[in-house]
C-alpha positions, -999 to +999 in steps of 0.1 A: -063-367+134-071-373+097-043-390+079-032-376+045-018-396+017+018-389+007+032-385-028+070-381-033+082-372-068+119-373-074+136-360-106+170-378-103+199-354-102+176-324-102+199-299-085+225-280-104+250-252-101+249-219-120+254-226-157+275-200-175+257-203-208+225-196-190+239-164-174+243-181-141+208-196-140+201-234-138+180-257-160+155-259-131+154-222-128+147-215-165+124-245-172+089-235-180+069-254-153+035-239-146+022-269-128+051-272-104+050-235-097+013-235-091+019-257-061+039-229-045+006-213-033+004-240-007+040-251-003+071-246+018+106-247+004+140-257+016+172-274+009+180-311+016+214-328+021+206-365+015+235-376+037+252-345+051+267-313+038+295-319+014+290-357+011+284-368-025+255-392-024+248-421-047+213-425-058+211-456-037+223-440-004+202-409-011+171-431-015+178-450+016+180-417+034+149-404+017+129-432+031+143-430+066+173-453+067+208-442+077+232-454+050+261-444+072+251-472+095+239-499+071+248-499+035+253-531+014+268-515-017+249-505-048+251-539-065+223-557-045+199-528-052+206-530-089+203-568-090+170-569-071+156-542-092+166-562-123+147-592-110+173-612-091+164-631-060+194-627-037+204-652-009+226-645+021+262-646+010+255-636-027+277-609-042+260-585-065+275-559-088+263-532-111+274-535-147+276-514-179+278-527-214+308-506-226+331-502-256+368-510-256+394-512-284+417-541-293+441-530-265+413-530-239+413-492-237+379-479-228+363-458-255+328-454-240+317-465-206+281-468-217+284-481-253+265-450-265+240-454-236+214-469-259+217-507-260+184-522-272+202-555-276+207-556-238+184-586-231+199-606-260+234-600-248+225-610-212+209-642-224+240-650-245+263-644-215+242-665-192+243-693-218+280-692-225+300-678-196+294-706-170+309-709-136+341-691-125+362-708-098+332-729-088+310-699-083+277-695-103+275-663-123+242-648-135+236-617-155+204-596-153+192-571-179+184-535-167+176-503-186+197-489-215+233-499-211+229-512-175+228-547-162+235-565-129+257-595-121+252-620-092+279-643-080+268-672-058+292-696-041+313-704-011+340-681+003+331-648-013+335-612-002+322-578-014+356-561-005+369-558-041+375-529-064+357-522-096+367-531-132+350-499-142+376-471-137+348-445-142+368-428-170+376-433-207+410-435-224+424-459-199+428-497-199+403-519-181+418-525-147+416-559-129+396-561-097+418-560-066+410-572-030+404-543-006+413-564+024+439-592+028+416-622+030+413-653+009+376-645+003+384-610-011+413-624-032+390-651-047+362-627-055+386-602-071+398-630-094+362-639-103+352-603-110+383-598-132+376-630-151+339-622-157+350-588-171+376-601-195+356-632-205+326-610-213+348-592-239+359-625-255+323-635-258+308-602-270+335-587-293+325-609-323+288-612-315+266-607-346+246-580-329+277-560-323+287-564-359+253-550-368+258-521-344+292-512-360+276-513-394+250-488-382+277-465-369+271-474-332+297-483-307+299-521-300+288-532-266+318-555-264+326-557-226+309-557-192+325-533-167+316-540-131+313-518-100+297-515-067+301-550-053+279-556-023+265-583-001+228-587+008+215-570+040+180-567+053+160-536+060+128-532+080+100-524+055+086-489+059+052-505+065+065-523+096+086-496+113+077-487+148+060-453+152+052-449+115+016-452+103+022-465+067+003-497+058+005-496+020+034-481+000+041-482-038+067-470-062+066-461-099+100-464-116+118-480-145+153-478-131+165-511-117+185-498-088+156-476-076+132-505-079+156-526-059+158-500-031+120-496-030+114-534-029+139-538-001+121-511+019+087-528+015+071-510-014+052-526-043+070-515-075+053-508-108+068-500-142+041-490-167+044-497-204+065-469-220+086-462-189+122-466-199+144-450-171+158-425-197+149-392-212+126-410-237+104-423-209+066-419-212+061-394-183+023-395-186+022-433-184+041-430-151+017-402-139-013-422-149-001-452-128+006-429-099-029-415-100-043-450-100-023-459-069-034-428-050-070-436-059-065-472-048-057-458-013-020-463-009-007-443+021+026-435+003+033-434-034+067-427-048+073-415-084+108-415-099+122-399-131+157-407-142+160-385-173+172-354-154+203-373-142+210-388-176+210-353-192+233-340-163+258-368-168+259-360-205+266-323-197+235-312-216+217-283-199+191-279-227+181-316-224+179-313-187+157-282-189+134-298-214+131-330-194+121-310-163+094-294-184+081-329-192+081-338-155+060-307-151+035-321-175+033-353-155+028-334-122+001-314-139-017-346-149-015-359-113-027-326-097-057-325-121-067-361-113-064-365-075-077-347-044-049-325-034-067-316-002-060-351+010-023-351-002+011-341+011+032-338-021+069-336-022+090-326-052+128-328-050+159-345-064+178-374-048+211-355-053+227-326-073+242-335-106+256-303-122+258-303-159+292-287-156+306-315-134+287-344-151+286-362-118+270-361-084+282-334-060+277-327-023+255-296-030+220-297-013+190-302-035+159-279-035+128-294-020+092-284-021+065-298+002+029-289-009+002-296+016-032-282+027-018-274+062+015-255+057+025-218+058+035-211+022+067-193+014+069-163-009+086-181-038+072-177-073+096-201-091+107-234-077+145-235-081+178-238-063+179-200-059+144-195-046+148-224-022+178-205-007+161-171-007+126-180+005+128-215+020+116-215+056+122-253+059+159-243+061+185-270+054+173-305+062+197-334+066+193-371+060+160-386+072+149-351+085+129-348+052+108-380+056+101-371+093+087-337+083+066-353+056+052-380+079+044-354+105+025-332+080+005-363+069-003-372+105+014-405+101+040-405+129+034-413+165+041-388+193+075-390+209+071-390+247+040-387+269 
């Protein structure tokens, strides 16, 4: 059988719930997307629960599931993915955490968990912290710059545990909490103390930093503390190129988001971040599309393209921004379709989870999924949306790694089960 190439395009947080100001429609439903909708002529639709119905997935667990892993059985916490994506080389026993540059007042009350989201001084702050924070209780602490307000922290030493709580309470208007051990062990107690000290010492170092004084002068919130969350310890996954029964020899990902890059690297993909890709709504979508086309033409069996802007707009509760970013994703898909042989391609467009603008966070709603391929019975949908996926989607409601199995089968890249 002729093997087809696979392209998976994910608009992070794509799914939504009916938006009252849109008369019950969604940003995806109202977005002008001629290129995406043109694929419906040769596409099948459905819904996908990244984990299971009603379970709110993180982007990390959703991506593990997207590429065939079961996060309910093996999940290290989000920190290692973020750290690897930001450039860290993790060793067994290392504890990694996600971090945000945030804004607190003089009483340590959180005013903004993301310091205005835009922190162009990110790398300078990271270098400053690495030069000045030093060891904590004998453990080495390293900071790694990621996109916008994000960073990663790696703690290396003896007697550590990932079983600690966050210093990011995930809300504003409250004081920064200390980290607490989740289990009654000396390792967890020690790690909780270290995480707490990193957080509070970061404030002492950053609050009077000259770059923060400049931010305040420009009317921007100071990035005067690092809030930590998602502690995890390194685990190993079998690369997708080495899994039994799957015929994938070369896989690549195009993303600017550290956590996504980390997941993809752990799963055996080569990762590319083209110039102009930011991981935000200001990303250069055509630069990403151009690199995707190059990888397809270079003969990669599986190419993954990730856009973060839809999720950022959702977390900000901005349906108009989400709608306009979907329209930019449509431009990128149009560029790809015009420049590759779609007769040799199984193309997936979906989200990794639902992030309704009314909720401003991930929910357990399924996400709409489209699979366009030269060998499928097409559905009757005219507009790719949550509603049409429910009305016309003959894929039904897929769960977990059902999606990648369907895609691999359509591409003739999975071995027969049984005689």
